[in-house]
C-alpha positions in Angstrom: 180.7 241.1 45.1 183.8 242.2 46.7 186.7 240.2 45.2 188.7 238.0 47.5 191.6 239.9 49.2 195.1 239.8 47.4 197.4 236.8 48.9 199.8 239.9 50.4 196.4 241.0 52.2 195.5 237.8 54.1 195.7 237.7 57.7 198.6 235.5 59.0 196.1 234.3 61.4 194.4 231.9 58.8 197.7 230.3 58.1 199.6 227.3 60.4 202.8 228.2 61.4 204.3 226.3 58.7 203.9 229.2 56.1 201.4 230.4 53.8 202.1 228.1 50.7 199.1 225.6 51.7 200.2 222.4 50.3 203.8 222.6 51.6 202.5 224.0 54.8 200.2 220.7 55.2 203.2 218.4 54.2 205.2 220.0 56.7 202.4 219.8 59.3 202.0 216.3 59.1 205.9 215.6 58.9 206.4 217.7 62.2 203.3 215.4 63.7 204.8 212.2 62.6 208.4 213.3 63.6 207.1 213.8 67.0 205.8 210.0 67.3 209.2 208.8 69.4 209.7 207.0 72.6 210.3 210.3 74.3 207.2 211.9 73.0 205.6 214.1 75.8 202.2 212.9 75.0 203.4 209.4 76.2 204.1 211.0 79.6 200.7 212.7 79.5 198.8 209.6 79.1 197.5 210.7 75.5 198.4 207.1 74.5 200.7 204.6 75.3 203.9 203.6 73.5 202.2 200.3 72.2 199.7 202.6 70.0 202.7 204.6 68.4 202.8 202.5 65.3 198.9 202.5 64.8 199.0 206.4 65.3 201.9 206.6 63.0 200.0 204.5 60.2 197.0 206.9 60.7 199.2 210.3 60.2 201.4 208.5 57.4 197.9 207.7 55.7 197.1 211.3 55.2 200.4 211.9 53.8 199.2 209.9 50.8 195.7 211.4 50.4 195.1 214.0 47.8 193.7 217.1 49.1 192.4 220.3 47.8 193.4 223.1 50.1 191.6 226.1 51.1 189.7 228.2 53.8 187.7 225.9 56.3 185.1 227.9 58.4 186.0 226.2 61.6 182.9 226.5 63.3 179.8 225.4 61.0 176.3 225.2 62.7 173.0 226.1 62.0 173.4 229.3 64.5 176.1 230.5 61.9 174.0 230.7 59.0 171.7 233.7 58.4 168.9 232.9 56.2 167.2 236.0 54.8 163.7 236.0 53.3 165.0 236.8 50.1 168.4 236.2 49.0 171.3 233.5 49.5 172.0 232.2 52.7 175.0 234.1 54.6 177.4 232.2 56.7 178.7 234.4 59.5 181.3 234.3 62.4 184.5 233.3 60.7 186.8 233.7 63.9 187.6 229.9 63.8 188.3 230.0 60.1 191.6 228.3 58.9 193.4 227.0 56.0 193.9 223.5 55.2 192.3 220.4 53.5 188.8 221.8 52.3 186.2 220.8 53.1 187.7 218.0 55.1 188.8 220.0 58.1 184.9 221.7 58.6 183.6 218.0 58.3 185.8 217.0 60.9 184.4 219.7 63.1 180.8 218.8 62.4 181.5 215.1 62.9 182.8 216.0 66.4 179.7 218.1 67.5 177.5 215.2 65.9 178.9 212.6 68.0 178.7 214.9 71.2 175.8 217.0 70.7 174.0 215.4 67.9 174.0 218.7 66.0 173.9 218.5 63.2 171.6 215.4 63.2 172.2 212.8 61.1 169.6 214.1 58.1 171.7 217.7 58.6 175.1 216.1 58.3 174.1 213.9 55.5 172.7 217.1 53.5 175.8 219.0 54.3 177.9 215.9 52.6 175.6 215.8 49.9 175.8 219.5 49.1 179.6 219.0 48.7 178.9 215.9 46.5 180.6 213.9 49.1 179.8 210.5 50.5 180.6 210.3 54.4 181.1 206.4 54.0 183.8 206.9 51.3 185.8 209.8 53.2 185.0 208.2 56.9 188.5 207.0 57.3 190.2 210.3 56.0 187.9 211.9 58.5 189.0 210.0 61.4 192.8 210.2 60.8 192.1 214.1 60.4 190.2 214.2 63.8 193.2 212.2 65.5 195.8 214.3 64.0 193.8 217.4 65.1 193.3 216.0 68.6 197.1 215.1 68.9 198.4 218.5 67.2 196.2 220.5 69.8 197.9 218.8 72.9 201.4 219.9 71.5 200.1 223.2 70.9 198.9 223.5 74.4 202.2 222.2 76.0 203.9 225.0 74.7 201.0 227.9 74.4 198.3 227.2 76.8 199.3 225.0 79.5 196.1 226.1 81.4 194.1 224.1 78.7 196.6 221.1 78.5 194.3 218.4 81.0 191.3 219.2 78.8 192.9 218.6 75.5 194.9 215.6 76.5 191.7 214.2 77.9 190.1 214.7 74.4 193.4 213.4 72.8 193.2 210.2 74.7 189.4 209.7 73.6 190.4 210.2 69.9 193.4 207.7 70.1 191.2 205.0 71.9 188.7 205.7 69.3 190.8 205.4 66.2 194.4 204.1 67.1 194.1 200.5 68.2 197.0 199.0 70.2 199.9 197.6 68.2 
């Protein structure tokens, strides 16, 4: 087995813009998103959320600040199509092109739940099996997963404003759906 790369050899692309110290980067990432929730937030102008939902959104993000996470590498695109099961030997997870660091395995669960809701892939049984493999009850972490999904959706819009305006309408619509689902009006 090949040892993992030394920290100084880890590609910068796996880390957020907030640095390599994962717990500190996570705190800074959350604080950045909380600090953006002001009356002049561009997401209000884009129709992502109404001012009347801002305190509900803030409460969701603030709840994440109080959550004790373990940080590590998340695959970012867990799907059966990315799992090779050889006739002999252990299964191999391929296609790590969407990998990122953060709360593990929570970020992967957010992606799985989104795919489950939109495409029913993974199925209910596959989703439960994945959670069971981690020794996690989806019922126990459902609120945390909702908060993370909301954070990801809002943060993606903020990123698109500066980096990919061509995707802005698409990601703003997705974020609107997350806000409607997870952040009731104040």
